[in-house]
C-alpha positions in Angstrom: 238.8 54.9 60.9 236.2 53.4 63.4 232.6 52.5 62.9 230.9 55.4 64.7 227.3 54.0 66.0 224.1 55.3 64.3 221.0 54.8 66.3 217.9 53.4 64.2 218.0 54.6 60.6 218.2 58.6 60.6 217.7 60.1 57.1 220.7 62.5 57.1 223.3 59.5 58.0 222.1 57.4 55.3 225.5 57.8 53.2 227.5 59.7 55.6 231.1 58.9 54.9 233.9 61.2 56.2 237.4 59.7 57.2 239.4 62.3 59.0 242.1 60.7 61.1 242.3 60.4 65.0 244.4 62.7 67.0 247.9 61.3 67.9 250.0 63.2 70.2 250.3 66.7 71.0 249.1 69.8 68.9 249.2 73.6 69.6 246.5 75.9 67.8 244.6 79.1 68.3 241.4 77.4 69.1 240.2 74.1 70.2 236.4 73.2 69.1 235.2 70.2 70.5 232.1 68.5 68.7 231.8 68.5 65.1 228.1 69.1 64.8 226.6 72.5 63.3 227.9 74.4 65.9 231.3 73.1 65.9 232.0 73.1 62.1 230.6 76.5 61.5 232.8 77.7 64.5 235.9 76.6 63.1 234.9 77.5 59.5 234.5 81.2 60.8 237.6 81.3 62.9 239.9 80.0 60.1 238.4 82.6 57.7 239.6 85.2 60.1 243.1 84.0 60.3 243.0 81.7 63.2 244.3 78.0 63.6 241.6 75.6 64.8 241.7 71.9 66.0 237.9 70.2 65.4 237.8 67.4 67.4 234.7 64.7 67.2 234.3 61.6 69.4 232.3 59.7 66.6 232.1 61.3 63.2 231.1 64.6 61.5 227.4 65.3 62.4 227.0 61.9 64.2 225.4 63.6 67.3 222.5 65.6 67.4 222.9 67.5 64.1 222.6 64.3 62.1 219.2 63.5 64.1 217.5 66.8 63.3 214.5 67.9 61.0 217.0 70.5 59.5 214.9 73.8 59.7 216.5 77.3 59.5 214.1 79.5 60.9 213.1 82.3 63.2 209.5 81.0 63.5 210.2 78.7 66.7 207.0 77.6 67.5 204.9 80.5 69.3 207.8 81.7 70.5 207.4 85.5 70.3 204.4 86.0 72.4 206.1 84.1 75.1 209.0 85.9 74.8 207.2 89.3 75.1 205.2 87.8 78.2 208.2 86.3 79.8 210.7 89.4 78.9 209.6 92.3 76.6 209.4 93.2 72.9 213.0 94.1 73.0 214.2 90.7 74.1 212.0 89.3 71.4 213.7 91.6 68.7 217.1 90.9 69.7 216.1 86.7 69.3 214.5 87.3 66.0 217.5 89.4 64.7 220.1 86.8 65.7 218.2 83.9 64.2 217.3 85.7 61.0 221.3 86.5 60.7 222.2 83.0 61.3 219.8 82.0 58.3 221.7 84.6 56.2 224.8 83.4 57.1 224.3 79.7 56.2 222.8 81.2 52.7 226.1 83.1 52.5 228.2 80.3 53.3 226.6 77.8 50.8 226.9 80.2 47.9 230.3 81.6 48.6 231.8 78.0 49.5 229.3 76.4 46.6 228.2 74.0 49.2 225.6 71.0 47.7 223.6 70.5 50.7 220.1 70.9 49.1 219.6 74.2 50.4 216.2 75.4 49.8 214.5 78.6 50.3 211.1 77.9 52.2 208.4 79.6 54.0 207.9 78.6 57.8 204.6 78.0 58.8 203.1 77.4 62.5 199.4 76.5 62.2 196.4 75.2 64.2 193.6 73.2 63.0 191.3 73.9 65.5 189.4 77.2 66.7 191.0 76.7 70.0 194.1 77.4 69.0 193.5 80.3 66.3 193.7 82.9 69.1 197.2 82.0 69.9 198.1 81.8 66.4 196.9 85.3 66.0 198.5 86.6 69.1 201.8 85.3 67.7 201.4 87.0 64.4 201.2 90.3 66.6 204.2 89.6 68.6 206.3 88.4 66.1 205.7 91.5 63.6 206.4 93.7 66.9 209.7 91.9 67.1 210.5 92.8 63.2 209.4 89.4 62.0 208.1 89.2 58.7 204.7 87.3 59.6 201.5 87.2 58.1 198.2 85.7 59.3 196.7 83.1 56.9 194.7 79.9 56.1 196.5 79.5 53.0 198.7 76.4 52.9 200.1 73.3 50.8 199.1 70.9 53.3 196.4 68.4 52.2 193.9 69.3 55.1 192.6 72.8 56.0 193.7 74.7 59.1 192.0 77.4 61.1 194.9 79.8 61.3 198.6 79.8 60.8 201.6 82.4 61.2 203.7 82.5 57.8 207.2 83.9 58.0 208.5 83.8 54.1 212.1 83.4 52.8 213.6 80.7 55.6 215.4 77.9 54.5 216.0 74.2 54.8 219.0 72.0 53.9 220.6 68.3 54.4 222.7 69.2 57.7 225.3 66.4 57.3 226.2 67.6 53.7 226.6 71.1 55.0 228.9 70.0 58.0 230.7 67.3 56.2 231.8 70.3 53.3 232.5 72.8 56.0 235.1 70.1 57.9 236.7 69.4 54.7 237.3 73.3 54.3 238.6 73.9 57.8 241.0 70.8 57.3 244.5 71.8 56.2 246.7 75.2 56.1 247.5 75.0 59.8 243.8 73.9 60.9 243.0 70.3 61.6 240.0 68.0 61.7 240.1 64.8 64.0 237.6 62.2 64.2 237.4 59.2 66.8 238.8 61.6 69.2 237.0 62.0 72.6 237.8 64.9 74.7 237.8 64.0 78.2 238.5 67.3 80.2 239.9 70.7 79.8 242.4 72.4 82.2 242.1 75.9 82.2 245.2 78.4 81.6 247.1 80.2 78.9 247.2 78.2 76.9 244.2 75.7 77.9 244.9 72.2 77.6 242.1 69.7 75.9 243.0 66.0 77.1 241.5 63.7 74.9 241.6 59.8 74.4 244.8 60.0 72.2 246.7 63.0 72.8 246.4 66.9 73.8 245.5 70.1 72.2 246.8 73.4 73.8 244.9 76.6 72.6 244.2 80.1 73.9 240.4 79.3 73.4 238.2 76.4 73.7 234.6 75.9 72.3 232.8 73.0 73.9 230.1 72.6 71.0 228.8 69.2 72.4 225.2 70.0 72.7 225.3 69.7 76.5 229.0 70.6 77.6 230.5 67.7 79.3 232.5 70.1 81.6 230.1 70.2 84.7 231.8 73.5 86.0 229.2 75.9 84.8 226.4 73.7 86.1 224.4 74.1 82.8 223.1 70.1 82.9 221.2 71.8 86.0 219.9 74.9 84.0 218.7 72.8 80.9 216.5 69.7 81.0 216.6 67.2 78.3 213.6 66.5 75.9 213.2 63.7 73.5 211.7 64.1 69.7 210.9 61.6 67.2 210.7 61.6 63.2 209.8 59.2 60.4 210.5 60.0 56.7 209.4 58.4 53.4 209.7 58.9 49.6 206.6 60.5 48.1 205.7 61.8 44.6 206.9 65.4 44.5 203.5 66.6 43.5 202.0 65.5 46.9 205.2 66.8 48.9 204.8 70.3 50.9 207.0 72.7 50.0 206.7 75.0 53.0 208.0 74.0 56.6 205.3 73.5 59.0 204.9 73.0 62.8 201.3 72.6 64.4 201.0 74.6 67.5 198.3 72.1 68.7 199.0 69.3 70.8 200.7 66.8 70.0 203.0 68.6 68.0 203.8 67.7 64.4 206.6 68.9 62.5 206.1 68.8 58.4 208.7 69.1 55.7 210.2 67.6 52.5 213.6 67.6 51.0 214.9 66.3 47.6 215.0 62.7 46.9 216.0 60.3 43.9 214.1 60.1 40.7 212.6 63.6 41.1 210.5 62.6 44.2 210.5 64.1 47.7 211.2 63.1 51.2 208.5 63.3 53.4 209.7 64.4 56.8 207.0 64.0 59.9 208.4 65.0 63.4 206.9 65.1 66.7 205.6 63.2 69.8 208.0 65.1 72.0 208.1 64.7 75.8 210.5 64.8 78.7 213.0 62.1 79.6 212.2 60.4 82.8 208.9 58.9 84.0 207.0 60.3 80.8 209.7 58.9 78.6 208.7 55.5 79.9 206.0 55.4 77.3 207.1 52.9 74.5 208.9 54.7 71.7 207.5 52.2 69.3 203.8 53.7 70.1 205.4 57.1 69.4 206.9 56.0 66.1 203.5 54.2 64.9 201.7 57.6 65.9 204.0 59.7 63.3 203.4 56.8 60.8 199.8 56.8 61.0 199.6 60.5 60.6 201.8 60.3 57.8 199.5 57.5 56.2 196.0 59.3 56.9 197.1 62.8 56.1 199.4 62.4 53.2 198.4 58.9 51.9 202.2 58.0 52.0 203.9 54.6 52.2 205.7 53.0 55.3 208.7 55.1 56.6 212.0 54.0 55.1 213.5 56.2 57.8 212.9 56.5 61.8 215.1 58.4 64.2 215.1 59.9 67.7 217.3 63.0 69.7 217.5 64.6 72.7 217.6 68.2 73.0 217.9 70.7 75.9 215.4 73.2 77.1 216.6 75.9 79.0 214.7 77.4 82.1 214.1 80.6 80.7 213.3 80.1 76.8 216.9 81.5 75.8 219.9 79.7 75.0 222.9 79.6 76.9 225.8 80.7 74.8 229.3 82.2 75.7 232.0 81.8 78.5 231.5 79.0 80.7 231.8 80.8 84.1 233.4 84.1 85.5 237.2 83.4 85.7 237.4 80.9 82.9 236.5 83.4 80.0 238.4 81.4 77.4 236.4 78.2 77.6 233.0 78.9 75.8 229.9 76.6 76.0 226.7 76.6 74.1 223.4 74.5 75.0 219.6 75.0 75.8 218.5 75.2 72.0 215.0 74.1 72.5 215.0 71.8 69.3 216.0 74.6 67.0 219.7 73.8 67.0 220.2 74.4 63.4 219.5 78.0 63.3 220.9 78.7 67.0 224.0 76.4 66.5 225.2 79.1 63.7 224.0 82.2 66.4 226.2 80.4 68.8 229.2 80.1 66.1 228.8 83.8 65.3 229.1 84.6 69.2 232.0 82.5 69.5 233.8 83.9 66.7 233.2 87.4 67.9 234.5 86.7 71.3 237.7 84.9 70.1 238.3 88.1 68.1 237.5 90.4 70.8 234.6 92.1 68.8 231.2 92.8 70.2 227.9 90.8 69.5 224.4 91.9 69.8 223.2 88.4 70.7 226.0 87.7 73.5 224.5 89.6 76.5 221.0 88.2 75.5 222.1 84.6 75.8 225.0 84.8 78.2 225.8 81.5 79.4 226.7 82.8 83.1 223.4 84.6 83.7 221.0 83.7 86.7 217.6 85.4 86.4 215.9 84.3 89.6 212.5 86.0 88.8 212.1 84.2 85.8 213.9 80.9 85.9 213.6 80.1 89.8 210.6 78.0 90.0 211.3 76.1 86.8 214.9 75.4 87.9 213.7 73.8 91.4 211.0 71.8 89.6 213.5 70.3 87.1 216.2 69.3 89.5 213.9 67.9 91.7 212.5 65.7 89.0 216.0 64.7 88.2 216.5 63.7 91.9 213.2 61.8 92.1 214.4 59.9 88.9 217.5 58.8 90.6 216.0 57.5 93.5 213.1 56.3 92.0 214.5 54.2 89.4 216.9 52.3 91.8 214.1 51.5 94.1 211.9 49.8 91.3 214.5 48.3 89.4 213.7 44.5 89.1 216.1 41.9 91.2 214.6 38.7 89.5 216.9 36.8 86.8 213.7 35.5 85.3 213.5 39.0 83.8 216.7 38.5 81.9 216.1 34.9 80.8 212.5 36.2 79.2 214.4 39.1 77.2 213.3 38.7 73.6 215.9 39.4 70.9 216.2 43.2 70.4 215.0 43.8 74.1 216.8 45.3 76.9 216.2 45.5 80.7 217.6 47.1 83.7 217.9 44.5 86.8 219.5 45.1 90.3 221.5 42.4 91.6 222.5 43.0 95.2 223.5 46.9 95.5 224.4 46.9 91.6 222.7 47.5 88.5 223.0 46.2 85.2 222.0 46.8 81.7 221.0 43.6 79.9 220.5 43.6 76.1 219.8 40.6 74.4 221.0 40.7 70.3 219.3 39.5 67.3 221.2 36.4 67.6 220.0 35.8 71.0 223.1 36.4 72.9 223.3 38.5 76.2 225.4 41.8 76.4 225.6 43.1 80.2 226.8 46.4 80.9 226.8 48.8 84.2 223.2 50.6 84.2 225.0 53.6 85.6 225.5 56.6 83.6 228.9 57.7 83.7 228.1 61.3 84.0 226.5 61.7 87.4 225.4 58.2 88.4 221.6 58.0 87.1 220.4 54.7 85.8 219.9 54.5 82.1 216.9 52.9 80.4 216.2 51.0 77.4 214.9 52.5 74.0 213.8 49.4 71.8 213.2 51.0 68.7 216.5 52.9 68.4 218.3 49.9 70.2 219.9 52.8 72.7 220.5 53.2 76.4 219.4 56.3 77.4 219.7 58.4 80.7 216.6 60.4 81.7 218.6 62.8 84.2 220.9 64.3 81.6 220.1 63.0 78.2 223.0 61.0 77.7 222.6 58.4 75.0 224.7 54.9 74.3 224.4 52.5 71.6 223.3 49.1 72.5 227.0 47.9 73.1 227.5 50.7 75.7 229.2 53.0 73.1 228.6 56.6 73.9 226.6 58.6 71.2 225.4 61.7 73.0 226.9 63.5 76.1 227.2 65.2 78.6 228.8 61.6 79.3 232.5 61.5 78.4 232.8 57.5 78.6 231.2 54.4 77.5 228.9 52.2 79.8 231.1 49.8 81.6 230.9 46.2 80.6 229.8 43.9 83.2 229.0 40.3 84.1 225.9 39.1 86.2 225.0 36.1 88.1 221.8 34.8 87.1 221.6 32.1 89.4 
């Protein structure tokens, strides 16, 4: 098994250790599932339980994509979402949204219990709070909208945070867990009895037919249905990359005494956003996790990532008197143009290719929602959420302006980054160990990184997805595409799509 890349030091992947084989040759199954994060492993598990043979394919290792870089909350309380849903849609849409996500939490709880999975699963309240009076009115409006949507929400100022809040909406009986432990356990259950799990197997393309054919780096899988569970589908035929834009978030974590760790899950309604929770740690302590500092990729993302980590560190020190973080990580997620995720058939005429994206940073819950929709589509059953989250929907009234603005930004980034890439060799020569830079030489652009030993590594700076130029993230030692969110390790190895290839190795003339 190859060593899959890990960016920075995510808490959940500290002891991650799976060793499934690489696909070799051809295979026939009922369903091929591409991507072994929360969406993929849950889909594979549900379908195998219903008697379908499944091949679960992961290009790296189990949960080494977005699932390994989450804060791992299972909740219907997705910020101030219900007031926004009622305003943009109606109360019925808000009710269906809440019902789907609450059902996902119950499903995870039942799987954990039935399969006896040790994944630090804990029941916890979810709390969205405002520290200032200015945000209290928004919180109060959210309580009313959430209740109208059938959510058991209450307005309160009582929390177990070490600082006062002006108002908060509390939703009881939500959950938190260790996402890698859950995903790895499900993968082990899926493997065997006619179903298979493969790591280090990168899907390259899917040919539609009966059966569909998934072509990978090391073989082919033929299946009647194909589930693309890769966060942003690498298949461009549904144009989902143009209907959901990438956003970035950061997190830090450190061990604290259990008496000082909050037990509820918190999210601030104020700016900048702060996500707070704790998890079991060794010696009866708790791991304090603080996230936030989210931003769109692109020009806004040029702010030094180190500064964003430092702001989270400062918040953790000042509010919780916590020591320096032991873990740091960041991730990309996708925000849809109309608040709702895209889940279902990729496009008319190719109904047996299923996709999911646009989880708006709530992938643990919505990934399980997607898995239930995929299960029911494959089994020919109705699903209340399938129409609501239909991946082929186009709602010009609600999303046209956001669609145009998001894609205009991508086009501007595509051109601007090429024009302002420096061409002087001195930029490369001045690179400190751990730094990276994109430089232009003639018509080509190069991604140059100097490792800790001082050696230069040169790659093509062109993202293999749609040709945008990548940028360097120093703290995470990663090359990142600002247009559609692909991430690559320092050596160019693909970590997150929608790209399906590594950055190409190159040479550069510095004379």
